[in-house]
C-alpha positions in Angstrom: 68.5 2.1 -82.3 69.3 5.8 -82.0 72.6 7.0 -83.4 75.0 9.4 -81.6 74.7 12.9 -83.0 78.0 14.2 -84.3 79.7 17.5 -85.0 82.3 17.6 -87.8 85.4 19.4 -86.8 87.9 20.6 -89.4 91.4 21.9 -89.1 90.6 25.6 -89.8 87.9 27.8 -88.3 87.4 29.8 -91.5 86.6 26.6 -93.4 84.5 24.8 -90.8 80.8 24.8 -91.2 78.8 26.7 -88.6 76.8 24.7 -86.1 73.5 26.4 -85.2 72.7 26.9 -81.5 69.0 26.2 -81.1 66.6 27.9 -78.6 65.8 25.6 -75.6 63.3 26.1 -72.8 61.5 28.9 -74.6 61.6 31.0 -77.7 63.7 34.2 -77.8 62.9 37.0 -80.1 65.9 38.5 -81.9 68.3 35.9 -80.4 70.4 33.5 -82.4 73.8 31.9 -82.3 76.2 29.6 -84.1 79.5 28.0 -83.5 82.5 26.9 -85.6 85.0 24.4 -84.4 88.5 23.4 -85.5 91.3 21.2 -84.2 95.0 21.4 -84.9 97.2 19.1 -82.9 96.1 19.4 -79.3 94.4 22.7 -79.7 90.6 23.0 -80.1 89.5 26.3 -81.4 86.0 27.7 -81.1 84.3 30.7 -82.6 80.8 31.7 -81.4 78.7 34.3 -83.3 75.7 35.7 -81.3 72.9 38.1 -81.6 70.6 39.1 -78.7 68.5 42.1 -77.6 70.7 42.8 -74.6 74.4 42.4 -73.8 75.6 42.1 -70.2 79.3 42.0 -69.5 79.9 42.9 -65.8 82.1 40.0 -64.6 85.7 41.0 -64.9 87.6 38.2 -63.0 88.1 34.6 -63.7 86.1 32.0 -61.8 83.3 34.5 -60.9 79.6 34.0 -61.7 80.2 34.2 -65.5 76.6 33.0 -66.3 75.3 36.2 -64.7 76.5 37.8 -67.9 75.8 37.1 -71.5 78.0 34.1 -72.0 79.0 31.1 -74.0 80.0 27.7 -72.8 81.2 24.2 -73.6 81.1 20.8 -71.9 83.8 18.4 -73.1 85.1 14.9 -72.2 87.1 12.0 -73.6 85.2 8.8 -74.2 86.8 6.9 -71.2 86.7 9.8 -68.8 84.7 9.6 -65.5 84.3 13.4 -65.6 83.8 16.3 -68.0 85.1 19.8 -68.3 82.6 22.7 -68.1 84.0 26.0 -69.3 82.1 29.3 -69.6 83.2 32.6 -71.1 81.5 36.0 -70.4 81.0 38.6 -73.1 83.7 40.5 -71.0 86.2 37.7 -71.7 86.2 36.4 -68.1 86.3 32.6 -67.8 85.0 30.1 -65.3 85.8 26.4 -65.5 85.5 23.3 -63.5 85.6 19.5 -63.7 82.4 17.6 -62.9 82.5 14.0 -61.7 79.9 11.4 -62.3 78.7 12.0 -58.7 78.3 15.8 -59.5 81.3 16.9 -57.5 82.9 20.1 -59.0 86.5 21.1 -58.9 87.3 24.6 -60.1 90.3 25.1 -62.4 92.8 27.6 -61.1 92.7 31.1 -62.4 96.3 30.8 -63.4 95.4 28.1 -65.9 92.4 30.1 -67.2 94.8 33.1 -67.8 96.7 30.9 -70.3 93.6 30.4 -72.6 93.6 32.8 -75.5 90.2 34.5 -75.7 89.0 37.3 -78.0 85.6 38.9 -77.6 84.5 41.2 -80.4 81.5 43.5 -79.9 80.1 44.0 -83.5 77.1 46.0 -82.4 75.6 47.1 -79.1 72.6 49.3 -79.3 69.1 49.6 -77.7 67.8 47.5 -80.6 70.3 44.6 -80.6 73.7 43.3 -79.8 76.0 41.2 -82.0 79.2 39.8 -80.6 81.6 37.0 -81.1 83.9 34.9 -78.9 87.0 33.0 -80.1 88.9 30.6 -77.8 91.8 28.3 -78.3 91.9 25.5 -75.8 95.1 23.5 -75.2 93.5 20.1 -74.5 96.6 18.6 -73.0 97.0 21.5 -70.6 93.3 21.0 -69.6 94.1 17.3 -69.1 91.7 16.1 -71.8 92.9 12.9 -73.5 93.2 13.6 -77.2 94.1 10.1 -78.3 90.5 8.8 -78.4 87.1 10.2 -79.3 85.8 13.4 -77.7 82.2 14.2 -76.8 80.6 17.5 -75.8 77.9 20.1 -76.0 78.1 23.9 -76.6 75.8 26.7 -75.6 75.2 30.4 -75.1 73.0 31.8 -72.4 72.0 34.9 -70.4 70.4 34.1 -67.0 70.5 37.5 -65.2 69.1 39.8 -67.9 65.5 40.9 -68.3 65.5 38.8 -71.5 66.9 35.3 -70.5 67.8 32.9 -73.2 69.4 29.5 -73.7 70.8 28.3 -77.0 72.4 24.8 -77.3 74.1 22.9 -80.1 72.1 19.8 -78.9 69.0 19.8 -76.8 69.3 18.1 -73.4 65.7 17.0 -73.1 65.1 18.4 -69.6 62.0 20.3 -68.6 64.0 23.0 -66.8 67.2 24.7 -68.0 70.1 22.3 -67.5 73.1 22.2 -69.9 75.0 19.7 -67.9 73.5 16.5 -69.3 76.3 14.1 -70.5 73.8 11.9 -72.3 73.1 14.8 -74.6 76.8 15.2 -75.6 77.6 14.8 -79.3 80.6 13.0 -80.8 83.2 15.3 -82.3 84.3 13.9 -85.6 87.7 15.2 -86.6 88.6 15.5 -90.3 
């Protein structure tokens, strides 16, 4: 019997262990990423660290095609939920988020709610040789209507789909032949310390 993969989530980002984001659907030269997670009360904090050959940050408004840029994302659900949250953040800081039902129906979150999410994008290096950047987000799970009383499950990724050098990095592989991060059966259990 296969056991559910887990991610250990501490209470402070600085003390949490990094989770490697692994290349999926190809190998990508000079591309790597990691993620740290922490939870205090109803706030889930995330810090992505990324390196890639190119950095695209064109999207400037919430709920636009964020995945056209270099971006990070997460998929998150409570154990009993019939739907999951999919949230993406561009290297520009623009967010896009929606709820996905078991039938695949999508409901966008309003931009007014996305504006309340603290996001910090830091460009550490951006040259012709490589780009290094980080994204830090603090999600109020109650405001996002995620039940925090029971177990949470999710997956985390970084991708760039519209650059000359596409890449897909995931915390847990989805097992699909074509790029697809939205596979709830690949969600990991979040184990809170």
